[in-house]
C-alpha positions in Angstrom: 88.7 89.9 108.7 87.8 91.8 111.9 90.5 93.1 114.3 90.8 95.4 117.2 92.9 98.6 116.7 96.6 97.9 116.5 96.0 94.1 116.0 98.0 92.5 113.2 96.0 91.8 110.0 95.6 88.2 108.9 93.8 87.7 105.7 94.0 86.9 102.0 94.7 89.8 99.5 94.9 90.1 95.8 97.2 92.8 94.2 97.1 93.6 90.5 100.3 95.4 89.6 101.9 94.0 92.7 105.4 94.0 91.3 105.4 97.8 90.5 107.0 100.4 92.6 103.9 101.1 94.7 102.4 97.6 94.4 105.5 95.8 95.6 105.7 98.1 98.7 102.0 97.3 99.5 102.8 93.6 99.0 105.7 93.8 101.5 103.6 95.6 104.1 100.7 93.1 103.8 103.0 90.2 104.0 104.9 91.7 106.9 101.5 91.9 108.7 100.9 88.2 108.4 98.8 88.1 105.4 98.7 85.8 102.4 99.2 87.8 99.2 98.5 86.9 95.6 100.4 89.2 93.2 99.4 89.6 89.5 101.9 90.9 87.0 103.1 90.4 83.4 106.8 89.7 84.2 107.8 86.8 86.4 111.3 88.1 86.6 110.1 91.1 88.6 108.5 88.8 91.2 111.5 86.9 92.3 112.2 88.9 95.4 108.6 89.1 96.4 107.8 85.3 96.0 110.8 84.5 98.2 108.7 86.0 101.1 106.4 83.6 103.0 102.8 83.6 101.9 103.4 85.6 98.6 102.3 83.9 95.4 102.8 85.2 91.9 100.3 84.9 89.0 101.2 85.8 85.5 98.5 88.0 84.0 97.9 90.9 81.6 94.8 92.9 82.4 94.4 94.0 78.8 93.9 90.4 77.7 90.5 88.8 77.4 89.6 86.6 80.4 92.7 87.6 82.5 90.8 88.4 85.7 88.7 85.3 85.6 91.8 83.2 85.1 93.4 84.9 88.1 90.5 84.1 90.3 90.7 80.4 89.3 94.2 80.4 90.9 93.4 82.6 93.9 90.5 80.5 95.3 87.1 81.3 96.8 87.8 83.8 99.6 89.5 87.2 99.7 89.6 89.9 102.3 90.8 92.7 100.0 91.7 93.7 96.5 94.2 96.3 95.3 94.3 97.4 91.7 97.7 99.2 91.3 98.0 98.9 87.6 98.6 102.2 85.8 100.1 104.2 83.0 101.8 107.5 82.5 101.1 108.4 78.9 101.8 112.1 78.3 101.3 113.9 75.1 99.6 116.9 73.5 96.0 116.3 72.3 97.0 116.7 68.6 99.5 113.9 69.0 97.4 111.4 71.0 95.7 108.8 68.9 92.8 106.5 69.3 95.1 103.7 70.6 96.4 106.0 73.3 93.0 106.7 74.7 91.8 103.1 74.4 94.9 101.6 76.0 95.0 104.0 78.9 91.3 103.4 79.6 91.8 99.6 79.4 94.8 99.6 81.7 93.5 102.1 84.3 89.7 101.9 84.4 88.3 98.9 82.6 91.0 96.6 84.1 90.0 97.8 87.5 86.3 97.2 86.9 86.9 93.7 85.5 89.2 92.8 88.4 86.5 93.8 90.9 83.8 92.0 89.0 85.8 88.7 88.9 86.8 88.9 92.6 83.4 89.9 93.9 82.2 86.4 94.9 85.4 85.8 96.8 85.3 89.2 98.5 81.7 88.5 99.6 82.9 85.2 101.2 85.9 86.8 102.9 86.0 88.7 106.1 83.3 90.7 107.8 84.3 93.9 105.9 86.2 93.3 102.7 88.0 96.3 101.2 88.9 97.4 97.7 91.6 100.0 96.9 91.9 101.5 93.4 94.2 104.1 92.1 93.2 107.5 90.6 95.6 110.4 90.2 96.1 114.1 91.0 95.6 114.5 87.2 91.9 113.6 87.7 91.2 116.5 90.0 93.6 119.2 88.7 94.3 120.1 85.1 97.8 119.6 83.7 98.9 120.1 80.1 99.7 116.9 78.1 97.6 114.8 80.5 94.4 114.4 78.4 94.6 110.6 78.0 95.8 109.6 81.5 93.6 112.3 83.1 90.5 111.0 81.4 91.4 107.4 82.4 92.1 108.2 86.0 88.9 110.3 86.2 87.0 107.2 85.1 88.7 105.4 88.1 87.4 108.0 90.5 83.9 107.6 89.1 84.2 103.8 89.3 85.2 104.1 92.9 82.1 106.1 93.9 79.7 103.9 91.9 81.1 100.6 93.4 81.2 102.1 96.9 77.5 102.8 96.6 76.6 99.5 95.0 78.7 97.2 97.2 77.9 98.8 100.6 77.6 97.8 103.4 79.4 94.5 102.7 82.4 95.8 100.8 84.2 99.1 101.2 85.7 100.8 98.1 88.2 103.7 98.2 90.8 105.1 95.9 94.2 106.7 96.3 95.1 109.7 94.1 98.9 110.2 94.2 101.0 112.9 92.5 104.3 112.1 90.8 105.9 109.3 92.8 109.5 107.9 92.4 108.9 104.5 90.8 110.2 102.5 87.8 107.1 103.7 85.9 108.1 107.4 86.4 111.8 106.9 85.9 111.9 108.3 82.4 110.4 111.5 83.6 112.8 111.9 86.4 116.1 110.9 84.7 117.2 114.5 84.4 118.1 115.8 87.9 116.9 119.3 87.0 113.6 118.0 85.8 113.1 116.0 89.0 114.0 119.0 91.1 111.6 121.2 89.2 108.8 118.6 89.6 109.4 118.3 93.3 109.3 122.1 93.6 105.8 122.2 92.2 104.5 120.5 95.4 104.0 122.5 98.5 106.0 119.9 100.5 108.8 120.3 98.0 109.5 116.7 97.3 108.2 113.9 95.2 106.2 111.0 96.5 107.8 107.7 97.7 106.2 104.3 97.3 105.9 104.0 101.1 103.9 107.2 101.3 101.3 105.6 99.2 101.6 102.0 100.5 101.0 103.0 104.1 97.7 104.5 103.2 96.7 101.5 101.2 97.4 99.3 104.2 95.2 101.4 106.4 92.4 101.4 103.9 92.5 97.6 103.7 92.5 97.3 107.5 89.6 97.1 110.0 90.8 100.5 111.3 89.2 102.0 108.2 86.0 100.2 108.7 83.8 103.3 108.4 85.5 104.7 105.4 84.2 104.1 101.9 83.6 106.0 98.7 86.6 108.3 99.2 89.3 109.4 96.7 92.2 110.3 99.0 94.9 112.6 97.7 98.4 111.7 98.7 100.2 114.4 96.7 102.3 116.7 98.8 99.5 119.2 98.8 99.6 119.7 95.0 95.9 119.1 94.3 94.7 121.7 96.8 97.4 124.2 97.7 
């Protein structure tokens, strides 16, 4: 996939977590730009709106299950222009209440799942366009300390390390970057934002005084997947209303 600036993308992309709040927005943007998109998720019910769109295909898969990623690639085929791993968790709790299963499950979902997804897709990414792109998801919690974030902060920190390692290993053929959002309004974060006062308080902790929206994140993902980001790799880009630095 090689395009001039402003030219519509036209390629084949794989999205893990493509039915989530951020993943579904990325799916729509990719599809709207003329791409074929393979969406992986656990719940077919959540895919109905997306699969009604042209060139969007749904694959049932749970990244915590053995052989999931290899099975996905058997359905996707032999060529890909990009991969997005937008599976994540928000598991908050004090250290004294977090158990072994919390740490293991958060690591599996966020970090190990990402590594296995890339590993399975690597042959197809190498056969794809002139500069394939991988986008992973870290978090503001990986670069700034927050109480009750020990498990998810550790898991997302591993994603940041994975991003740098893969970017070095797969260059120059494949670019690897990560997006590190702050709290974004999605179904995953719904339980933390159900109370209007809590949501207002959380928004106020950001210099830009609002929470993130899925489109804030999805637009950057689309750019990182495009040829316009062809000299960008090994970056963890914060999209967090300034919370990580200001």
